[in-house]
N, C-alpha and C positions, 0 to 999 in steps of 0.2 A: 504494500500500500504506500503510495506517495502521499505522505502527510507530514505536518509540522505544527508545533505550538510555539508561539512567540509572544513575549510580553515586553512592554516598554513603559517606564514610569518617568515622568518629568514633573517639574513644578507646575505645568499647565494641564497635563493629561495623564491618565492611566489607561492603557489599552492592552487587552489580552485577546489573542486570536488562535483558534484551532482550525486548521484547514486540511481537508482531504481532497486531493485532486481527483482521485478515482472514486467519486461519490455518486450520489443520486439526486443532488440538488436540495438537500435538507439545509435549512438555515435557522439559526437562533441569533437574532441581532438585537443588541440593545446599546445604542450610542448616546441616547438623549437628544438626538436630532432626527425627528420623525421622517422627514422626506428622505434623508440619507439612509435610514434604516430600510426604507422601501427600495431604494436603489441597490443596496447590498443584498437584499433578499432576492431580487430578480436577477442580480449578477450570479448568485449561487445557483439559482434554479436553471438558468439558461446555459451556464458553464458545466452543469452537473457536478459542481463541487459541493462537498459538505462543509459548511462554514458556521462557526460560532464566533461572534464578536461581542465583547463586553468593553465598553469605554465610558469613562467619566472624564469630563473636561470642564474648562472654565467657560461654559456656555452662558454664564451671566455677563460675560464680555461680548462674545459672539461665538459662532460655530467653527471658525477658521481652524483653530488648533486641533479640535477634535477630528474634523474631516481630514486634515493633513496628516495627523499622526496615525489615524486608522489606515490611510494610504501607505504610509511608511511601513507599518507593522504587517499589513497584508502583503506588500511587496516582499518583505523579508521572509515571511512564511511561505510564499509562493516559491521563491528562489531555493529555500531550504528543502521544501517538499519535492521539488523537481529533481533534486539530486544531480547525478552526472549528465543528465539529458540524453543518455544513449537511447537511440531508437525513436526519438520523437520526430514529428513532422517538421517542427521548427517554425515554419511560415504559415500564415493564414491571412485571408482578407475577405471582406464581404461588404455588401451594401445592405443596410437594414432599414426597412420602412417601419415607421410608427405613425400610423394615420397619415397626416399631411406632411410629416417630416421624413427626411431621408438622411441617413448617416452612413458614412464610409469609415471602416476601421481596418487597418492593416497592422500586423504584428510580426516581428522577427525576434524569436527567443535567442538572442545573439550574444549575450554577455556584454553588450555595448548599450548602456542606457541612453535613451534619447526620446524626446517627445516632440511631436508636431501636433498642435491642437488648433484647428481652425473652425470658426463658426461664431455666429452671433445669437444671443438670446434676446428675444423681443422685450423681455421684462427683466428687471434687476433682481426680482425675487420670485420664488415659487412658494406660495404661502409665506412662511418666515425664513425660508432657506435662500441664501444669497447664491444666485446662479454662477457667479465667478468661482465658487468653490468646486464646481464640477471640474474645471481645469486643474485646480489645486490638488484634487484627489488623484487625477490621472498623472500629474507631474510626480507626485510623491510615489505612487505605485510604480511607474516606469523606472524611476531612478533606483529604487530599492530592489525591484525584481530583475534589474539589469536586462531590460527588453527595449527594443526599438519599437515605438508605438506611434502610429499616425491615426488621428481621429479628426474627421472633417464632417461637420454638419453642412450638407449640401444645400438644404433649404428646410423651412418649417415656419409655422406661424405661432405655435404654442410652445412656450418654454418647457413645460412639463414633458411634452412629447419629445422635444429635442434632447433633454437630459436623459430621458428613458431610452431613447435610441442610442445614445452614447454608451450607457452602461450595458444594455443588451448586446450592442455590437462588440464591446470588449469581451463580454461573456462568451459569445459564440466564436470569436476569434481565438480566445484562450482555449476553449474546448477543442477546436480543430488543431491548433498548434501543438498542444501537449499530447494529442492522440499518438499512440504507438503506430509506427509505419513498419509493417512486416517485411518490407523490402530492405529496410535498413539493417535488419538482423542484429540489433543491439549495438550498432555503430553510432558514434557521435556524428550528427549530420553537418559536417564541415570538413573542407579540405585541409584545415589546420589541425584537425584532430582534437580540438578543444573549443568549447563555447563559454 
């Protein structure tokens, strides 16, 4: 089983995550940020990861530290759970429709962290959630997971749909990229022999 448990405690947040890559999509999420909980639940469901997230943060200030630190810890858990990366497909990309919104996500589990995030949210908030935190989560996750990640909202009129498309797109790209490729026969998918 590809799984990991990671915790991180700072003066701003306390985050604990249990992740199983080869799961069934079960999620138990409690971050204190309602909309973010919803996004993490659907990420687990569509990636078919089993995911438990417990976070407490300085949400009396705002949700930034909580969202960012969950991204950091989830990235660390993903990298640890993935192990030596032997036999994985490594690359994945897709266009994901969410009602009127369309999002493109492409990923390379490369060991080279990089994020390109393009897209506009029509509103600054989704309920009480700052839409700029969507990018912050993706940035933190990509850096700690050591993946190259491109996320582009091609169009959309509803900020909730755009954000949901980004998270579902990441989920499906991760699901495809971590899948075992029987033709690789346990090899690392790189001419360098390392990722």
